[in-house]
C-alpha positions in Angstrom: 0.1 -0.1 0.1 1.2 3.6 -0.8 2.8 5.3 1.9 2.0 8.7 2.9 3.9 12.0 2.2 4.1 15.2 4.2 5.3 18.5 3.0 5.2 22.1 3.9 2.9 24.3 1.6 1.9 28.0 1.1 -1.8 28.0 0.6 -2.1 31.2 -1.8 -5.8 30.5 -2.1 -6.5 31.3 1.5 -5.0 34.9 1.8 -6.2 37.0 4.8 -7.1 40.6 4.5 -3.5 41.9 4.9 -2.5 39.6 1.7 -0.5 37.0 3.8 -0.8 33.3 3.0 -0.8 30.6 5.5 1.8 27.7 5.7 0.3 24.2 6.2 1.5 20.8 6.6 -0.1 18.6 3.9 -0.4 14.8 4.5 -1.1 13.0 1.1 -2.2 9.4 1.0 -4.0 7.6 -1.9 -4.2 10.8 -3.8 -6.3 12.4 -0.8 -4.7 15.3 1.3 -5.5 16.7 4.6 -3.7 19.9 5.9 -2.6 21.0 9.4 -2.0 24.6 10.1 1.5 25.9 11.2 0.3 29.1 12.5 2.6 31.0 10.3 1.4 33.7 7.6 3.6 34.9 4.8 3.8 37.2 1.9 3.9 34.8 -1.1 7.0 36.2 -2.2 8.8 35.1 0.9 8.3 31.6 0.4 10.5 29.2 -1.9 8.3 26.6 -3.2 11.1 24.7 -4.7 12.9 24.1 -1.5 10.0 24.6 0.6 11.9 27.1 2.9 11.2 30.6 4.0 13.4 32.9 1.7 16.1 35.1 3.3 14.3 38.3 2.5 12.2 37.6 5.7 13.5 38.8 8.9 13.2 35.6 10.8 13.9 33.4 8.1 16.4 31.1 9.9 14.3 30.7 13.2 11.1 30.0 10.9 13.0 27.7 8.8 14.3 25.8 12.1 10.6 25.6 13.4 9.1 24.4 10.1 11.8 21.6 10.1 11.1 20.3 13.3 7.2 20.4 12.7 7.8 18.5 9.4 10.0 15.9 11.2 7.4 15.5 13.8 4.7 14.9 11.5 6.8 12.5 9.5 7.6 10.1 12.7 4.0 10.3 13.6 2.9 9.1 10.2 5.6 6.4 10.1 4.6 5.1 13.6 0.9 5.0 12.5 1.6 3.4 9.3 3.8 0.7 10.9 0.7 -0.4 13.1 -2.2 0.2 10.7 -2.5 -0.5 7.1 -5.9 1.2 7.0 -4.5 4.9 7.9 -5.9 7.5 5.6 -4.7 11.2 5.5 -7.6 12.2 8.0 -6.6 9.5 10.5 -2.9 10.7 10.0 -3.8 14.3 10.8 -5.6 13.2 13.8 -2.7 11.2 14.9 -0.2 14.2 14.4 -2.4 16.8 16.0 -2.4 14.6 19.4 -5.9 13.2 19.2 -5.4 9.8 21.1 -7.2 7.2 18.8 -9.9 5.3 20.8 -9.3 1.6 21.0 -12.2 -0.2 19.3 -13.0 -3.6 20.9 -13.0 -2.5 24.5 -15.5 0.0 23.7 -17.5 -2.4 21.5 -17.5 -5.1 24.3 -18.8 -2.5 26.9 -21.2 -1.4 24.5 -22.8 -4.8 23.6 -23.2 -5.5 27.6 -25.9 -2.9 27.5 -28.2 -5.3 25.5 -27.3 -8.2 27.7 -28.3 -6.1 30.9 -31.5 -4.9 29.2 -32.4 -8.4 28.7 -32.2 -8.3 24.8 -30.2 -11.5 24.5 -31.0 -12.0 21.0 -29.3 -8.8 19.9 -26.4 -9.2 22.4 -25.5 -12.5 20.9 -25.9 -11.2 17.5 -23.5 -8.3 18.2 -21.2 -10.5 20.0 -21.0 -12.8 17.0 -20.1 -9.8 14.7 -17.5 -8.5 17.0 -16.0 -12.0 17.4 -15.5 -12.3 13.7 -13.9 -9.0 13.6 -11.3 -9.9 16.4 -10.3 -12.7 14.2 -9.7 -10.4 11.3 -7.9 -7.6 13.2 -4.9 -7.2 15.8 -7.3 -6.8 18.6 -4.9 -4.8 20.9 -3.7 -2.2 18.4 -7.0 -1.6 16.3 -8.7 1.8 16.9 -11.7 3.7 15.6 -9.1 5.5 13.5 -8.6 2.2 11.6 -12.3 2.0 10.6 -11.8 3.4 7.2 -13.4 2.7 3.8 -10.3 0.5 2.8 -10.8 -1.5 6.0 -14.5 -2.0 5.4 -13.9 -3.1 1.9 -11.4 -5.6 3.1 -13.4 -6.8 5.8 -16.2 -7.3 3.8 -14.1 -9.4 1.4 -13.0 -11.5 4.3 -16.6 -12.3 5.5 -17.2 -13.5 2.0 -14.2 -15.7 1.4 -13.6 -16.8 5.1 -17.3 -17.4 6.3 -19.0 -17.7 2.9 -21.4 -15.0 4.2 -24.2 -13.8 1.9 -24.7 -10.0 0.9 -27.3 -9.6 3.3 -25.5 -11.4 6.2 -22.4 -8.9 5.4 -24.7 -6.0 5.5 -26.2 -7.0 8.8 -22.8 -7.2 10.2 -21.7 -3.8 8.9 -25.2 -2.4 10.4 -23.9 -3.6 13.7 -20.5 -2.1 13.4 -22.4 1.2 12.1 -24.4 1.3 15.2 -21.3 1.0 17.4 -19.4 3.7 15.5 -22.7 6.2 16.0 -22.8 5.4 19.5 -19.1 6.5 19.8 -19.9 9.6 18.0 -23.0 10.2 20.4 -20.7 9.9 23.5 -18.1 12.3 21.9 -15.4 9.7 21.9 -14.6 10.1 18.1 -15.4 12.9 15.6 -18.3 12.8 13.3 -15.9 13.0 10.2 -14.1 9.8 11.3 -17.5 7.6 10.4 -16.5 5.7 7.3 -20.3 5.0 6.8 -20.8 8.6 5.6 -19.1 7.8 2.3 -19.7 4.0 2.2 -23.2 2.7 1.5 -24.3 -0.8 2.3 -26.3 -2.9 0.0 -29.2 -5.3 0.5 -30.4 -8.0 -1.8 -34.1 -8.6 -2.0 -35.0 -12.2 -1.1 -38.0 -14.0 -2.1 -40.7 -14.1 1.0 -42.1 -17.6 1.1 -45.9 -17.5 2.0 -48.9 -20.0 1.6 -51.9 -19.6 -0.5 -55.3 -20.2 0.8 -55.2 -23.7 -0.8 -51.9 -24.5 0.9 -53.4 -23.4 4.2 -56.3 -25.7 3.7 -54.2 -28.7 3.0 -52.2 -27.8 6.3 -55.6 -27.6 8.2 -56.9 -30.9 6.8 -53.6 -32.9 7.5 -54.4 -35.6 9.8 -52.4 -35.5 13.0 -52.4 -37.2 16.3 -54.5 -34.9 18.4 -52.6 -33.3 21.4 -49.3 -34.5 19.9 -46.3 -31.8 19.9 -46.6 -31.8 16.1 -50.3 -31.1 16.4 -49.5 -28.2 18.8 -46.9 -26.8 16.5 -49.4 -26.6 13.6 -51.8 -25.0 15.8 -49.3 -22.2 16.8 -48.6 -21.7 13.0 -52.1 -21.7 11.8 -52.9 -19.2 14.7 -50.4 -16.9 13.5 -51.5 -17.1 9.9 -54.9 -15.9 11.0 -53.8 -13.3 13.9 -51.8 -10.7 12.8 -48.5 -12.9 11.9 -47.7 -12.9 15.5 -44.0 -13.8 16.2 -43.3 -17.1 17.9 -41.4 -15.4 20.7 -44.6 -13.2 21.5 -46.8 -16.5 20.9 -45.2 -18.6 23.3 -45.4 -16.0 26.3 -49.1 -15.2 25.5 -51.2 -15.7 28.7 -54.8 -16.0 29.4 -54.8 -12.7 30.9 -53.8 -11.4 27.4 -57.0 -12.8 25.9 -60.7 -11.4 26.5 -62.4 -13.9 24.3 -62.2 -11.6 21.3 -58.9 -9.8 21.4 -55.3 -10.7 22.2 -53.1 -7.8 23.7 -49.5 -8.1 22.9 -46.3 -6.2 24.0 -44.1 -7.4 21.2 -40.6 -8.4 22.4 -38.7 -7.2 19.3 -40.0 -3.6 19.1 -41.7 -3.1 22.3 -45.0 -1.9 20.6 -48.3 -2.8 22.3 -50.9 -4.2 19.9 -54.4 -5.3 20.3 -55.6 -7.8 17.8 -59.1 -8.9 17.1 -59.2 -12.6 16.5 -61.3 -14.1 13.3 -63.2 -17.1 14.0 -60.5 -19.6 12.9 -58.0 -18.2 15.3 -60.5 -18.3 18.2 -61.5 -21.9 17.5 -57.7 -22.8 17.7 -57.1 -20.9 21.0 -60.3 -22.1 22.7 -59.0 -25.8 22.2 -56.4 -24.9 24.9 -58.9 -23.2 27.6 -59.3 -25.6 30.5 -61.7 -25.2 33.4 -58.9 -24.7 35.8 -57.0 -22.4 33.4 -55.4 -19.6 35.4 -55.0 -16.0 34.1 -51.2 -16.1 34.5 -51.0 -19.7 32.6 -49.6 -19.7 29.1 -52.2 -20.2 26.4 -49.9 -22.7 24.3 -48.4 -25.6 26.1 -44.7 -24.8 25.5 -43.3 -22.8 28.3 -43.3 -23.8 32.0 -44.1 -21.4 34.7 -41.8 -23.3 37.1 -39.0 -22.4 34.9 -37.2 -19.0 35.9 -38.3 -17.2 32.8 -37.8 -13.9 34.4 -34.0 -14.4 33.7 -33.7 -13.2 29.9 -30.9 -15.7 29.5 -33.1 -18.5 30.3 -36.2 -17.5 28.5 -34.2 -16.9 25.1 -32.6 -20.4 25.5 -36.1 -21.7 26.1 -37.9 -19.8 23.1 -35.0 -20.7 20.8 -35.0 -24.4 21.5 -39.0 -24.4 20.9 -38.5 -22.4 17.6 -35.9 -24.9 16.5 -38.3 -27.9 17.2 -41.2 -26.0 15.7 -39.6 -25.4 12.5 -38.2 -28.9 12.2 -41.8 -30.2 12.6 -43.3 -27.6 10.0 -41.1 -29.2 7.4 -42.4 -32.5 7.9 -45.9 -31.1 8.0 -45.6 -29.4 4.8 -44.0 -32.4 3.2 -47.0 -34.5 4.4 -49.4 -32.0 3.3 -47.9 -31.8 -0.1 -46.9 -28.3 0.3 -43.6 -27.7 -1.8 -42.2 -24.7 0.0 -39.7 -24.4 2.5 -41.5 -23.6 5.7 -40.3 -22.2 9.0 -42.3 -20.3 11.5 -41.4 -16.8 10.1 -43.5 -17.6 6.9 -46.6 -17.3 8.8 -46.1 -13.6 9.2 -45.5 -13.4 5.4 -48.7 -15.7 4.9 -50.8 -13.1 7.1 -49.6 -10.0 5.6 -50.3 -11.2 1.9 -53.7 -12.4 3.0 -54.4 -9.3 4.6 -53.7 -7.2 1.7 -55.3 -9.4 -0.7 -58.5 -9.0 1.4 -58.3 -5.4 1.0 -56.9 -4.5 4.6 -55.1 -0.9 4.3 -51.3 -1.1 4.3 -50.9 1.0 7.4 -53.5 -1.2 9.4 -51.3 -4.0 8.3 -48.1 -2.5 9.3 -49.7 -1.6 12.7 -50.9 -5.1 13.6 -47.5 -6.7 12.7 -45.8 -4.4 15.0 -43.6 -2.7 12.2 -41.8 0.5 13.3 -42.0 1.8 9.6 -44.5 1.2 6.9 -41.6 0.8 4.5 -40.9 -2.7 6.2 -44.6 -3.6 5.4 -44.3 -2.2 1.5 -42.5 -5.5 0.5 -45.7 -7.4 0.9 -47.7 -4.9 -1.1 -45.2 -5.5 -3.9 -45.9 -9.2 -3.7 -49.7 -8.7 -4.0 -49.4 -6.3 -6.9 -47.1 -8.8 -8.6 -49.9 -11.4 -8.0 -52.5 -9.0 -9.5 -50.4 -8.0 -12.5 -50.1 -12.0 -13.3 -53.8 -12.3 -12.7 -54.5 -9.7 -15.6 -52.4 -11.8 -18.2 -55.6 -13.7 -18.7 -56.8 -11.0 -20.9 -53.8 -11.9 -23.3 -54.6 -15.5 -23.3 -58.0 -15.6 -25.1 -59.6 -19.1 -24.9 -60.6 -20.8 -28.0 -64.5 -20.5 -28.2 -67.0 -21.3 -31.2 -67.3 -17.7 -31.8 -63.6 -16.7 -32.3 -62.8 -20.1 -34.1 -65.3 -19.0 -36.6 -63.9 -15.3 -36.9 -60.3 -17.0 -37.6 -61.8 -19.5 -40.2 -63.4 -16.6 -42.1 -60.3 -14.4 -41.9 -58.2 -17.4 -43.4 -60.6 -17.7 -46.4 
């Protein structure tokens, strides 16, 4: 990689009111330059641009040249030291080092930041960030890596590393970089680093649109009519899935924690775990029939509706709750694959497809997109718009029937007449 260069330059384009030009130390790397003021102003004629010295016509030329030589030597020492320790330095980060801004170590800050998620009980987010940081530690020299090293060149190399070393997809890489960007933004908010050090000001992440799997009404009927042993775990998993398909596409983590106190016979009241939004959902008849199967005479308000979580477990501990929900989700997804196969549904099912199924059904039935967004607990309607695109694509396909005119006795006779 190209080494940085340092030089004293007179900036004639920055003349002050007295007609004097400032002297700057110019740091150049990869054809990009940053400037550090020396505090010295000269008449343009007093500077020798060929030798980079103050001409003898200035009364204090010896003292100024000695001062500038020392400044340039200090700048050169600083840049060499930085470039020995980091291959991602830029003219901007070198300037920060020369000016004495102590670089902030990245990993200690990141480790402390993600512990906040753990303390708040957001175990899924905590584990996701921890995985991202763990991969970065394998790529970097953990001890020497600072926020100043987070340059666009670094991100490009790291992106390539994730692709080759971990076989990460575009969307996985983007998710990793979003975690990194959030940590950088937090450091800026805490005034630990300067705003202009954020590489994401110029580096844009990309997201590859993936196909969303959802069931049609016919496929839902196949699943409903599939004969399973009543009361079996597989039967419960199917009920859970079908309930979500009819009741707002509720996430499995929220469904598992649903209690009878959250159900008044018509509505379920949710405080969604992921977004923290509170949603009241009026249940359609199919959803009510499913939920009523689980109502026993001795059911208590604080009992879970679906028979997966146990009140005797210490579920107030976020780590225990997360482990239980993760285990149940994995088991449910495994059963859904088998259920789909036995029902003749040729789609890769997992529980999250129930959200896709409910959203597309709701829009097809004429529900306004803002209502769909609210019921799904989306923070932004833009998240919901992807389902509108799916429905519009289906409508476009349906309109193709007008280009496929079926053969009838009338148009057959017209064709025969034309051929004569």
